[in-house]
N, CA, C and O of each residue as an XYZ file, in Angstrom:
696
protein
N    -106.350    -63.656      2.240
C    -105.928    -62.477      1.520
C    -104.778    -62.837      0.575
O    -103.843    -63.536      0.963
N    -104.856    -62.363     -0.640
C    -103.839    -62.625     -1.658
C    -102.744    -61.566     -1.576
O    -103.018    -60.367     -1.630
N    -101.506    -62.024     -1.446
C    -100.370    -61.108     -1.442
C     -99.280    -61.647     -2.363
O     -99.190    -62.848     -2.618
N     -98.466    -60.734     -2.849
C     -97.293    -61.092     -3.640
C     -96.073    -60.876     -2.763
O     -95.996    -59.896     -2.023
N     -95.130    -61.788     -2.849
C     -93.911    -61.694     -2.041
C     -92.797    -62.448     -2.754
O     -93.063    -63.246     -3.653
N     -91.541    -62.197     -2.357
C     -90.447    -62.999     -2.909
C     -90.586    -64.458     -2.466
O     -91.132    -64.749     -1.402
N     -90.092    -65.347     -3.287
C     -90.021    -66.755     -2.891
C     -88.974    -66.899     -1.797
O     -88.030    -66.113     -1.715
N     -89.151    -67.900     -0.969
C     -88.179    -68.226      0.076
C     -87.354    -69.415     -0.389
O     -87.891    -70.310     -1.042
N     -86.054    -69.452     -0.069
C     -85.210    -70.573     -0.519
C     -85.777    -71.942     -0.157
O     -85.644    -72.884     -0.939
N     -86.399    -72.073      1.000
C     -86.947    -73.376      1.419
C     -88.169    -73.797      0.601
O     -88.656    -74.917      0.755
N     -88.668    -72.919     -0.261
C     -89.824    -73.265     -1.103
C     -89.417    -73.856     -2.453
O     -90.284    -74.197     -3.258
N     -88.126    -73.983     -2.710
C     -87.646    -74.434     -4.020
C     -88.234    -75.790     -4.416
O     -88.665    -75.961     -5.556
N     -88.257    -76.739     -3.508
C     -88.775    -78.073     -3.861
C     -90.273    -78.040     -4.154
O     -90.746    -78.742     -5.048
N     -91.016    -77.233     -3.411
C     -92.451    -77.088     -3.649
C     -92.710    -76.474     -5.027
O     -93.583    -76.929     -5.766
N     -91.944    -75.444     -5.358
C     -92.097    -74.792     -6.667
C     -91.718    -75.770     -7.776
O     -92.414    -75.857     -8.788
N     -90.630    -76.500     -7.596
C     -90.196    -77.466     -8.605
C     -91.271    -78.531     -8.818
O     -91.581    -78.883     -9.956
N     -91.831    -79.035     -7.743
C     -92.891    -80.049     -7.858
C     -94.087    -79.488     -8.620
O     -94.668    -80.180     -9.456
N     -94.456    -78.248     -8.342
C     -95.583    -77.633     -9.044
C     -95.270    -77.469    -10.532
O     -96.128    -77.718    -11.379
N     -94.058    -77.057    -10.845
C     -93.688    -76.886    -12.256
C     -93.650    -78.221    -12.998
O     -93.988    -78.274    -14.181
N     -93.253    -79.280    -12.337
C     -93.203    -80.575    -13.020
C     -94.608    -81.109    -13.294
O     -94.791    -81.930    -14.193
N     -95.598    -80.652    -12.533
C     -96.991    -81.046    -12.771
C     -97.709    -80.093    -13.729
O     -98.821    -80.385    -14.169
N     -97.095    -78.975    -14.050
C     -97.739    -77.911    -14.812
C     -98.174    -78.378    -16.200
O     -97.507    -79.178    -16.854
N     -99.323    -77.843    -16.619
C     -99.779    -78.098    -17.981
C     -99.427    -76.936    -18.912
O     -99.887    -76.882    -20.052
N     -98.611    -76.012    -18.416
C     -98.188    -74.875    -19.228
C     -97.352    -75.356    -20.403
O     -96.471    -76.199    -20.232
N     -97.620    -74.824    -21.609
C     -96.848    -75.256    -22.781
C     -95.382    -74.859    -22.708
O     -94.569    -75.403    -23.454
N     -95.022    -73.931    -21.834
C     -93.623    -73.514    -21.725
C     -92.902    -74.208    -20.579
O     -91.726    -73.933    -20.342
N     -93.570    -75.091    -19.872
C     -92.966    -75.791    -18.745
C     -91.964    -76.832    -19.245
O     -92.277    -77.652    -20.108
N     -90.751    -76.783    -18.683
C     -89.737    -77.776    -19.031
C     -89.188    -78.391    -17.753
O     -89.011    -77.703    -16.747
N     -88.921    -79.678    -17.801
C     -88.410    -80.402    -16.642
C     -87.070    -81.009    -17.041
O     -86.996    -82.145    -17.509
N     -86.021    -80.228    -16.845
C     -84.663    -80.661    -17.181
C     -83.733    -80.213    -16.053
O     -84.104    -79.347    -15.261
N     -82.539    -80.783    -15.970
C     -81.584    -80.298    -14.963
C     -81.295    -78.803    -15.116
O     -81.132    -78.102    -14.117
N     -81.231    -78.312    -16.342
C     -80.988    -76.879    -16.554
C     -82.152    -76.044    -16.027
O     -81.938    -74.978    -15.449
N     -83.378    -76.520    -16.222
C     -84.544    -75.807    -15.705
C     -84.532    -75.785    -14.180
O     -84.941    -74.798    -13.570
N     -84.071    -76.856    -13.571
C     -83.989    -76.907    -12.105
C     -82.951    -75.917    -11.598
O     -83.185    -75.235    -10.601
N     -81.809    -75.828    -12.268
C     -80.786    -74.848    -11.881
C     -81.318    -73.424    -12.066
O     -81.061    -72.546    -11.243
N     -82.058    -73.207    -13.147
C     -82.645    -71.885    -13.398
C     -83.626    -71.509    -12.295
O     -83.692    -70.349    -11.889
N     -84.386    -72.484    -11.810
C     -85.322    -72.210    -10.714
C     -84.576    -71.714     -9.480
O     -85.005    -70.747     -8.851
N     -83.471    -72.357     -9.125
C     -82.691    -71.914     -7.963
C     -82.232    -70.461     -8.142
O     -82.271    -69.674     -7.196
N     -81.807    -70.118     -9.336
C     -81.385    -68.749     -9.643
C     -82.583    -67.795     -9.529
O     -82.458    -66.710     -8.962
N     -83.736    -68.197    -10.063
C     -84.939    -67.354    -10.004
C     -85.355    -67.099     -8.557
O     -85.720    -65.978     -8.201
N     -85.301    -68.120     -7.737
C     -85.680    -67.953     -6.332
C     -84.686    -67.039     -5.618
O     -85.086    -66.207     -4.804
N     -83.412    -67.186     -5.913
C     -82.402    -66.332     -5.286
C     -82.620    -64.856     -5.608
O     -82.288    -63.992     -4.796
N     -83.173    -64.559     -6.778
C     -83.371    -63.167     -7.203
C     -84.839    -62.743     -7.168
O     -85.187    -61.664     -7.649
N     -85.689    -63.581     -6.606
C     -87.116    -63.286     -6.541
C     -87.380    -61.989     -5.782
O     -86.730    -61.689     -4.781
N     -88.334    -61.241     -6.277
C     -88.722    -59.996     -5.618
C     -88.037    -58.767     -6.162
O     -88.420    -57.644     -5.835
N     -87.014    -58.969     -6.999
C     -86.314    -57.843     -7.608
C     -86.326    -58.015     -9.123
O     -86.380    -59.134     -9.634
N     -86.277    -56.910     -9.818
C     -86.172    -56.956    -11.274
C     -84.725    -57.314    -11.587
O     -83.820    -56.505    -11.384
N     -84.511    -58.537    -12.085
C     -83.159    -59.041    -12.319
C     -83.079    -59.607    -13.730
O     -83.812    -60.532    -14.080
N     -82.191    -59.048    -14.530
C     -81.972    -59.505    -15.906
C     -83.287    -59.605    -16.678
O     -83.541    -60.585    -17.377
N     -84.112    -58.573    -16.536
C     -85.346    -58.500    -17.311
C     -86.485    -59.348    -16.796
O     -87.430    -59.614    -17.538
N     -86.429    -59.786    -15.543
C     -87.499    -60.619    -15.001
C     -87.772    -60.263    -13.538
O     -86.850    -60.094    -12.740
N     -89.045    -60.155    -13.212
C     -89.495    -59.945    -11.842
C     -90.425    -61.103    -11.518
O     -91.513    -61.198    -12.087
N     -90.015    -61.982    -10.613
C     -90.774    -63.194    -10.281
C     -91.184    -63.128     -8.817
O     -90.369    -62.836     -7.941
N     -92.473    -63.407     -8.566
C     -93.014    -63.331     -7.210
C     -93.895    -64.536     -6.902
O     -94.486    -65.150     -7.790
N     -93.959    -64.849     -5.620
C     -94.839    -65.905     -5.128
C     -96.227    -65.323     -4.922
O     -96.367    -64.170     -4.515
N     -97.256    -66.119     -5.202
C     -98.630    -65.761     -4.869
C     -98.965    -66.496     -3.575
O     -98.984    -67.726     -3.524
N     -99.227    -65.719     -2.545
C     -99.465    -66.250     -1.200
C    -100.914    -65.923     -0.815
O    -101.358    -64.783     -0.952
N    -101.630    -66.916     -0.341
C    -102.992    -66.708      0.134
C    -103.047    -67.142      1.594
O    -102.983    -68.331      1.907
N    -103.166    -66.173      2.464
C    -103.247    -66.443      3.905
C    -102.121    -67.358      4.388
O    -102.354    -68.290      5.159
N    -100.892    -67.081      3.924
C     -99.737    -67.852      4.358
C     -99.492    -69.137      3.587
O     -98.589    -69.899      3.932
N    -100.275    -69.392      2.556
C    -100.142    -70.618      1.759
C     -99.684    -70.243      0.351
O    -100.323    -69.435     -0.323
N     -98.574    -70.834     -0.087
C     -98.053    -70.597     -1.432
C     -98.945    -71.314     -2.438
O     -99.066    -72.538     -2.396
N     -99.573    -70.558     -3.347
C    -100.529    -71.157     -4.286
C    -100.105    -71.045     -5.746
O    -100.705    -71.687     -6.608
N     -99.076    -70.236     -6.043
C     -98.673    -70.082     -7.434
C     -97.571    -69.067     -7.597
O     -96.931    -68.650     -6.631
N     -97.362    -68.679     -8.837
C     -96.304    -67.720     -9.146
C     -96.764    -66.777    -10.231
O     -97.629    -67.102    -11.044
N     -96.167    -65.601    -10.226
C     -96.471    -64.587    -11.224
C     -95.158    -63.912    -11.592
O     -94.280    -63.734    -10.748
N     -95.038    -63.543    -12.848
C     -93.817    -62.856    -13.240
C     -94.107    -61.820    -14.297
O     -95.111    -61.872    -15.006
N     -93.189    -60.877    -14.376
C     -93.203    -59.850    -15.416
C     -91.849    -59.917    -16.096
O     -90.803    -59.904    -15.448
N     -91.895    -59.988    -17.418
C     -90.662    -60.088    -18.194
C     -90.506    -58.845    -19.072
O     -91.451    -58.388    -19.716
N     -89.295    -58.322    -19.072
C     -88.990    -57.172    -19.936
C     -87.591    -57.357    -20.518
O     -86.699    -56.542    -20.282
N     -87.408    -58.431    -21.278
C     -86.066    -58.682    -21.824
C     -85.639    -57.556    -22.759
O     -86.324    -57.266    -23.739
N     -84.508    -56.922    -22.457
C     -84.094    -55.760    -23.248
C     -83.875    -56.075    -24.721
O     -84.044    -55.196    -25.566
N     -83.509    -57.288    -25.042
C     -83.276    -57.622    -26.450
C     -84.572    -57.946    -27.201
O     -84.560    -58.110    -28.421
N     -85.694    -58.038    -26.466
C     -86.957    -58.430    -27.101
C     -88.015    -57.337    -27.090
O     -88.803    -57.243    -28.031
N     -88.053    -56.510    -26.053
C     -89.103    -55.492    -25.908
C     -88.489    -54.105    -25.825
O     -87.360    -53.950    -25.360
N     -89.227    -53.094    -26.274
C     -88.766    -51.719    -26.048
C     -88.780    -51.408    -24.548
O     -89.495    -52.066    -23.792
N     -88.008    -50.425    -24.114
C     -88.015    -50.049    -22.694
C     -89.435    -49.732    -22.215
O     -90.217    -49.105    -22.929
N     -89.753    -50.175    -20.995
C     -91.052    -49.882    -20.405
C     -92.163    -50.864    -20.748
O     -93.293    -50.700    -20.288
N     -91.861    -51.885    -21.553
C     -92.858    -52.886    -21.923
C     -92.597    -54.167    -21.136
O     -91.480    -54.685    -21.114
N     -93.646    -54.665    -20.492
C     -93.578    -55.884    -19.678
C     -94.615    -56.881    -20.159
O     -95.717    -56.502    -20.557
N     -94.263    -58.149    -20.123
C     -95.191    -59.251    -20.430
C     -95.418    -60.029    -19.142
O     -94.467    -60.369    -18.439
N     -96.682    -60.309    -18.836
C     -97.047    -61.033    -17.620
C     -97.175    -62.520    -17.857
O     -97.497    -62.967    -18.957
N     -96.919    -63.275    -16.811
C     -97.198    -64.698    -16.773
C     -97.695    -65.032    -15.377
O     -97.145    -64.537    -14.393
N     -98.715    -65.853    -15.274
C     -99.269    -66.208    -13.964
C     -99.723    -67.654    -14.002
O    -100.253    -68.128    -15.006
N     -99.507    -68.350    -12.887
C    -100.006    -69.719    -12.799
C    -100.381    -70.029    -11.353
O     -99.580    -69.863    -10.434
N    -101.608    -70.478    -11.179
C    -102.059    -71.040     -9.909
C    -101.925    -72.538    -10.063
O    -102.431    -73.109    -11.029
N    -101.250    -73.186     -9.124
C    -100.858    -74.581     -9.292
C    -101.973    -75.584     -9.046
O    -101.995    -76.643     -9.672
N    -102.888    -75.277     -8.158
C    -103.932    -76.234     -7.797
C    -105.257    -75.806     -8.416
O    -105.665    -74.651     -8.300
N    -105.912    -76.737     -9.063
C    -107.200    -76.455     -9.700
C    -108.173    -75.813     -8.708
O    -108.976    -74.967     -9.102
N    -108.116    -76.196     -7.440
C    -109.032    -75.663     -6.429
C    -108.834    -74.162     -6.198
O    -109.758    -73.487     -5.743
N    -107.657    -73.634     -6.502
C    -107.406    -72.204     -6.318
C    -107.812    -71.382     -7.532
O    -107.921    -70.159     -7.442
N    -108.031    -72.021     -8.638
C    -108.438    -71.303     -9.853
C    -109.912    -70.925     -9.747
O    -110.725    -71.685     -9.221
N    -110.237    -69.753    -10.249
C    -111.612    -69.279    -10.180
C    -111.959    -68.651     -8.836
O    -113.111    -68.286     -8.598
N    -110.976    -68.523     -7.964
C    -111.192    -67.992     -6.615
C    -110.988    -66.483     -6.528
O    -111.316    -65.868     -5.513
N    -110.450    -65.887     -7.585
C    -110.114    -64.464     -7.571
C    -108.665    -64.198     -7.196
O    -108.198    -63.064     -7.300
N    -107.942    -65.237     -6.758
C    -106.546    -65.039     -6.352
C    -105.666    -64.641     -7.540
O    -104.793    -63.784     -7.403
N    -105.889    -65.253     -8.692
C    -105.107    -64.915     -9.876
C    -105.366    -63.487    -10.328
O    -104.432    -62.756    -10.658
N    -106.624    -63.093    -10.342
C    -106.973    -61.726    -10.744
C    -106.350    -60.704     -9.798
O    -105.832    -59.675    -10.233
N    -106.406    -60.997     -8.503
C    -105.821    -60.074     -7.529
C    -104.304    -60.022     -7.669
O    -103.711    -58.952     -7.530
N    -103.676    -61.141     -7.939
C    -102.227    -61.155     -8.145
C    -101.855    -60.324     -9.368
O    -100.902    -59.547     -9.318
N    -102.593    -60.478    -10.462
C    -102.316    -59.688    -11.664
C    -102.507    -58.205    -11.356
O    -101.676    -57.385    -11.744
N    -103.588    -57.851    -10.664
C    -103.847    -56.445    -10.324
C    -102.685    -55.863     -9.514
O    -102.209    -54.765     -9.805
N    -102.233    -56.603     -8.497
C    -101.139    -56.113     -7.656
C     -99.838    -55.950     -8.445
O     -99.109    -54.976     -8.258
N     -99.556    -56.904     -9.320
C     -98.316    -56.802    -10.095
C     -98.391    -55.643    -11.081
O     -97.418    -54.905    -11.238
N     -99.514    -55.473    -11.740
C     -99.672    -54.355    -12.677
C     -99.490    -53.028    -11.942
O     -98.815    -52.126    -12.439
N    -100.087    -52.914    -10.774
C     -99.935    -51.695     -9.981
C     -98.458    -51.439     -9.668
O     -97.984    -50.311     -9.799
N     -97.738    -52.472     -9.260
C     -96.314    -52.321     -8.961
C     -95.529    -51.916    -10.209
O     -94.659    -51.047    -10.141
N     -95.830    -52.536    -11.335
C     -95.088    -52.228    -12.558
C     -95.244    -50.761    -12.949
O     -94.268    -50.111    -13.325
N     -96.464    -50.241    -12.862
C     -96.674    -48.835    -13.215
C     -96.134    -47.889    -12.141
O     -95.597    -46.832    -12.473
N     -96.267    -48.246    -10.867
C     -95.864    -47.348     -9.783
C     -94.368    -47.370     -9.494
O     -93.789    -46.333     -9.168
N     -93.730    -48.542     -9.609
C     -92.346    -48.662     -9.137
C     -91.335    -49.103    -10.181
O     -90.138    -48.879    -10.002
N     -91.777    -49.719    -11.254
C     -90.821    -50.304    -12.202
C     -90.741    -49.545    -13.533
O     -90.025    -49.976    -14.437
N     -91.451    -48.440    -13.668
C     -91.365    -47.628    -14.876
C     -92.086    -48.176    -16.083
O     -91.741    -47.838    -17.216
N     -93.077    -49.012    -15.867
C     -93.823    -49.576    -16.995
C     -94.600    -48.496    -17.730
O     -95.172    -47.594    -17.118
N     -94.609    -48.602    -19.037
C     -95.459    -47.772    -19.892
C     -96.543    -48.623    -20.552
O     -97.580    -48.114    -20.976
N     -96.282    -49.925    -20.629
C     -97.219    -50.865    -21.241
C     -97.010    -52.218    -20.566
O     -95.880    -52.667    -20.373
N     -98.132    -52.861    -20.209
C     -98.100    -54.210    -19.658
C     -98.984    -55.055    -20.569
O    -100.128    -54.698    -20.854
N     -98.438    -56.175    -21.019
C     -99.202    -57.033    -21.921
C     -99.227    -58.456    -21.400
O     -98.380    -58.866    -20.607
N    -100.216    -59.195    -21.864
C    -100.355    -60.596    -21.485
C    -100.960    -61.339    -22.655
O    -101.855    -60.838    -23.336
N    -100.458    -62.545    -22.879
C    -101.065    -63.393    -23.900
C    -101.527    -64.673    -23.215
O    -100.978    -65.090    -22.195
N    -102.539    -65.276    -23.796
C    -103.080    -66.515    -23.252
C    -103.706    -67.312    -24.385
O    -103.989    -66.778    -25.457
N    -103.913    -68.577    -24.135
C    -104.550    -69.422    -25.148
C    -105.917    -68.863    -25.511
O    -106.656    -68.389    -24.648
N    -106.236    -68.923    -26.774
C    -107.521    -68.425    -27.267
C    -108.681    -68.987    -26.446
O    -109.642    -68.269    -26.174
N    -108.608    -70.243    -26.053
C    -109.688    -70.881    -25.318
C    -109.631    -70.710    -23.805
O    -110.462    -71.283    -23.100
N    -108.673    -69.937    -23.281
C    -108.559    -69.742    -21.838
C    -109.509    -68.616    -21.406
O    -109.090    -67.483    -21.167
N    -110.789    -68.961    -21.314
C    -111.820    -67.973    -21.000
C    -111.598    -67.329    -19.636
O    -111.861    -66.138    -19.470
N    -111.122    -68.092    -18.662
C    -110.927    -67.543    -17.320
C    -109.888    -66.419    -17.329
O    -110.124    -65.356    -16.756
N    -108.749    -66.644    -17.970
C    -107.712    -65.613    -18.010
C    -108.173    -64.421    -18.838
O    -107.867    -63.278    -18.501
N    -108.894    -64.671    -19.899
C    -109.404    -63.571    -20.717
C    -110.362    -62.699    -19.908
O    -110.360    -61.476    -20.052
N    -111.187    -63.329    -19.049
C    -112.094    -62.557    -18.187
C    -111.299    -61.704    -17.195
O    -111.650    -60.552    -16.944
N    -110.229    -62.273    -16.632
C    -109.377    -61.510    -15.709
C    -108.837    -60.271    -16.406
O    -108.926    -59.166    -15.871
N    -108.285    -60.449    -17.584
C    -107.696    -59.318    -18.299
C    -108.748    -58.275    -18.660
O    -108.499    -57.077    -18.530
N    -109.907    -58.710    -19.106
C    -111.010    -57.773    -19.394
C    -111.403    -57.003    -18.141
O    -111.551    -55.781    -18.174
N    -111.569    -57.722    -17.042
C    -111.994    -57.119    -15.766
C    -111.016    -56.050    -15.290
O    -111.422    -55.038    -14.719
N    -109.727    -56.279    -15.526
C    -108.703    -55.342    -15.070
C    -108.458    -54.189    -16.043
O    -107.605    -53.339    -15.789
N    -109.199    -54.151    -17.153
C    -109.091    -53.033    -18.083
C    -108.130    -53.222    -19.232
O    -107.880    -52.278    -19.981
N    -107.576    -54.427    -19.395
C    -106.717    -54.697    -20.544
C    -107.555    -54.665    -21.820
O    -108.729    -55.034    -21.806
N    -106.959    -54.232    -22.901
C    -107.627    -54.213    -24.202
C    -107.158    -55.390    -25.040
O    -105.967    -55.697    -25.093
N    -108.105    -56.039    -25.691
C    -107.788    -57.113    -26.627
C    -107.123    -56.472    -27.839
O    -107.648    -55.510    -28.401
N    -105.975    -56.999    -28.243
C    -105.254    -56.422    -29.373
C    -105.191    -57.327    -30.590
O    -104.877    -56.865    -31.687
N    -105.483    -58.609    -30.414
C    -105.468    -59.470    -31.586
C    -105.155    -60.916    -31.260
O    -104.858    -61.279    -30.122
N    -105.232    -61.724    -32.303
C    -104.972    -63.152    -32.183
C    -103.619    -63.466    -32.807
O    -103.322    -63.042    -33.924
N    -102.815    -64.206    -32.079
C    -101.505    -64.647    -32.545
C    -101.689    -66.072    -33.069
O    -101.651    -67.031    -32.298
N    -101.880    -66.199    -34.333
C    -102.204    -67.494    -34.934
C    -100.997    -68.423    -34.921
O     -99.880    -68.015    -35.237
N    -101.241    -69.686    -34.548
C    -100.176    -70.684    -34.531
C     -99.015    -70.289    -33.641
O     -97.865    -70.590    -33.961
N     -99.286    -69.628    -32.539
C     -98.247    -69.016    -31.719
C     -97.505    -69.995    -30.811
O     -96.276    -70.057    -30.844
N     -98.239    -70.758    -30.002
C     -97.600    -71.549    -28.951
C     -97.480    -73.016    -29.351
O     -98.470    -73.655    -29.708
N     -96.256    -73.546    -29.287
C     -96.107    -74.984    -29.557
C     -96.851    -75.794    -28.491
O     -96.830    -75.455    -27.308
N     -97.492    -76.844    -28.923
C     -98.188    -77.757    -28.014
C     -97.796    -79.173    -28.391
O     -97.109    -79.401    -29.387
N     -98.239    -80.110    -27.586
C     -98.011    -81.510    -27.957
C     -98.895    -81.799    -29.171
O    -100.113    -81.912    -29.041
N     -98.301    -81.914    -30.310
C     -99.058    -82.251    -31.502
C     -99.397    -81.088    -32.416
O    -100.179    -81.274    -33.348
N     -98.854    -79.907    -32.200
C     -99.157    -78.803    -33.109
C     -98.800    -77.453    -32.530
O     -97.840    -77.309    -31.773
N     -99.598    -76.467    -32.903
C     -99.425    -75.102    -32.399
C    -100.796    -74.557    -32.063
O    -101.793    -74.920    -32.688
N    -100.839    -73.680    -31.068
C    -102.107    -73.152    -30.581
C    -102.180    -71.646    -30.798
O    -101.183    -70.936    -30.672
N    -103.375    -71.176    -31.125
C    -103.597    -69.736    -31.246
C    -103.637    -69.114    -29.859
O    -104.187    -69.692    -28.922
N    -103.052    -67.937    -29.740
C    -103.067    -67.170    -28.497
C    -103.682    -65.809    -28.790
O    -103.744    -65.382    -29.943
N    -104.130    -65.138    -27.753
C    -104.650    -63.779    -27.886
C    -103.773    -62.851    -27.058
O    -103.230    -63.240    -26.024
N    -103.645    -61.624    -27.529
C    -102.808    -60.632    -26.869
C    -103.681    -59.515    -26.318
O    -104.558    -58.991    -27.004
N    -103.420    -59.162    -25.054
C    -104.095    -58.060    -24.380
C    -103.027    -57.106    -23.870
O    -101.896    -57.517    -23.610
N    -103.381    -55.826    -23.725
C    -102.419    -54.864    -23.190
C    -103.131    -53.756    -22.433
O    -104.311    -53.474    -22.640
N    -102.360    -53.144    -21.546
C    -102.813    -52.025    -20.725
C    -101.676    -51.011    -20.723
O    -100.544    -51.355    -20.380
N    -101.958    -49.782    -21.096
C    -100.929    -48.745    -21.088
C    -101.011    -47.947    -19.786
O    -101.984    -48.037    -19.038
N     -99.978    -47.179    -19.547
C     -99.980    -46.311    -18.361
C    -101.190    -45.376    -18.393
O    -101.830    -45.170    -17.362
N    -101.511    -44.812    -19.546
C    -102.672    -43.914    -19.645
C    -103.967    -44.666    -19.319
O    -104.839    -44.133    -18.634
N    -104.090    -45.905    -19.810
C    -105.269    -46.721    -19.484
C    -105.361    -46.913    -17.974
O    -106.417    -46.705    -17.377
N    -104.248    -47.313    -17.365
C    -104.215    -47.601    -15.926
C    -104.588    -46.367    -15.115
O    -105.385    -46.443    -14.180
N    -104.002    -45.225    -15.484
C    -104.317    -43.983    -14.757
C    -105.800    -43.635    -14.888
O    -106.408    -43.162    -13.928
N    -106.382    -43.861    -16.051
C    -107.805    -43.554    -16.252
C    -108.697    -44.490    -15.430
O    -109.800    -44.108    -15.041
N    -108.233    -45.696    -15.170
C    -109.027    -46.662    -14.398
C    -108.970    -46.419    -12.897
O    -109.878    -46.822    -12.170
N    -107.924    -45.773    -12.430
C    -107.743    -45.555    -10.990
C    -108.625    -44.417    -10.505
O    -108.831    -43.439    -11.224
N    -109.146    -44.539     -9.291
C    -109.948    -43.434     -8.733
C    -109.138    -42.153     -8.716
O    -108.010    -42.135     -8.223
N    -109.705    -41.081     -9.251
C    -109.016    -39.811     -9.304
C    -107.985    -39.708    -10.407
O    -107.323    -38.681    -10.551
N    -107.842    -40.799    -11.210
C    -106.854    -40.798    -12.292
C    -107.401    -40.131    -13.540
O    -108.556    -39.711    -13.601
N    -106.522    -40.050    -14.537
C    -106.791    -39.578    -15.867
C    -107.944    -38.734    -16.017
O    -108.243    -38.289    -17.126
C-alpha cells in the first residue's frame, strides 16, 4: 500500500544516496544541497517556507519523495507545483507514483487551501503525462526550452488541476 508520511531523521543518508543517483535535471550534489536536505527532513510533513515534502512509503519501504511548492514570491496564493520521484526503476510503472500524486493533491485541496495544483514534466515523459491525464489534470501547453540539461535545454509540458476540476471529479462533487 502506498502512503505519504514525513521523512524520518535516520533516512537522511538513504535520501541523499538516492538524490546523488538521480537523473533529475534539478538534482545537485553539493555540500549546500546536503545541508538543505537535513533542513527539508527536519521540516518534512509540514508546509514550511513554501514547501511541503513527504516520503513515499510502500508497505514500510521508502521508495521516493514527493513535494508541493508554493513559493510566495513566485506563485499567487493557493497555487502549488508538484514534484515526484521514485528512486528505483523497478518501482516506476507500479502505480505508486500515481497514488502518491493523488494523495498529495487531495491533501492540498482539503487541508492546505489549494485553488490550483500544477505539474510540469519533460515533453517525452509519457509515464508522468499518463499519470496527470488519469488524475484529471488538463494539459495547458508546452514550455519550450524550459529545463537546462547536459548539453542544452529541454521542452517541458504544463498540466493543472483547479479546485473546481477536483470537486467535479470526486464522487458526489461538483
